[in-house]
C-alpha positions as CSV (number, residue, x, y, z in Angstrom):
1,M,0.0,0.0,0.0
2,N,1.4,3.4,-0.8
3,I,0.8,6.7,1.1
4,D,-2.1,7.8,-1.0
5,E,-4.0,4.6,-0.5
6,L,-3.4,4.8,3.2
7,K,-4.7,8.4,3.3
8,K,-7.8,7.4,1.4
9,K,-8.8,5.2,4.3
10,G,-8.8,8.3,6.5
11,N,-7.4,9.6,9.8
12,V,-3.9,10.0,8.4
13,T,-2.0,13.3,7.6
14,E,0.9,13.6,5.3
15,K,3.4,16.5,5.5
16,K,6.2,17.1,3.1
17,K,9.8,17.3,4.5
18,K,13.1,17.8,2.7
19,N,14.6,15.8,-0.3
20,G,11.5,13.8,-1.1
21,C,10.9,12.7,2.5
22,V,7.4,12.9,4.0
23,K,6.0,12.5,7.5
24,V,2.9,10.4,7.7
25,S,1.1,10.6,10.9
26,A,-2.1,9.3,12.5
27,D,-4.6,11.8,13.5
28,K,-5.7,12.3,17.1
29,G,-7.4,9.3,18.5
30,F,-5.7,6.9,16.0
31,I,-2.4,5.1,15.6
32,L,-0.5,3.4,12.7
33,K,-0.2,-0.4,13.1
34,G,2.5,-2.3,11.0
35,G,2.4,-5.9,11.8
36,D,2.7,-6.2,15.6
37,T,4.3,-2.7,15.9
38,Y,2.4,0.6,16.6
39,T,3.7,4.1,15.9
40,S,2.1,7.6,15.7
41,E,4.3,8.6,12.8
42,I,6.5,7.4,10.0
43,Y,9.1,9.2,8.0
44,C,9.7,7.8,4.4
45,A,10.0,8.6,0.8
46,K,6.9,9.9,-1.0
47,D,6.7,6.8,-3.2
48,A,7.4,4.2,-0.4
49,E,5.4,1.1,-0.1
50,L,4.0,0.8,3.5
51,Q,3.6,-2.9,3.7
52,D,1.1,-4.2,6.4
53,Y,0.4,-0.7,7.7
54,E,-3.1,0.3,8.7
55,V,-4.7,3.0,10.8
56,V,-6.5,1.7,14.0
57,A,-8.2,3.4,16.9
58,Y,-5.9,4.2,19.8
59,S,-8.1,2.2,22.0
60,D,-7.3,-0.9,19.9
61,Y,-3.6,-0.2,20.6
62,L,-4.3,0.0,24.4
63,R,-6.2,-3.3,24.4
64,A,-3.4,-5.0,22.5
65,E,-0.8,-3.6,25.0
66,N,-2.9,-4.7,28.0
67,K,-3.0,-8.3,26.7
68,K,0.8,-8.5,26.8
């Protein structure tokens, strides 16, 4: 999935940085999930493929962490 496809799903903001790098961040109340890893932001190339990333509610992240 590329950045534009992820943005179409909603709750994601993209900000341009230097030299073709962009910051992809989850909106308030959401978090990015890639496999078993959670993060609020990713820095990558504009044309990067974000394998296995999805946007989930922050409450889903809290539930997953409490199960550990």
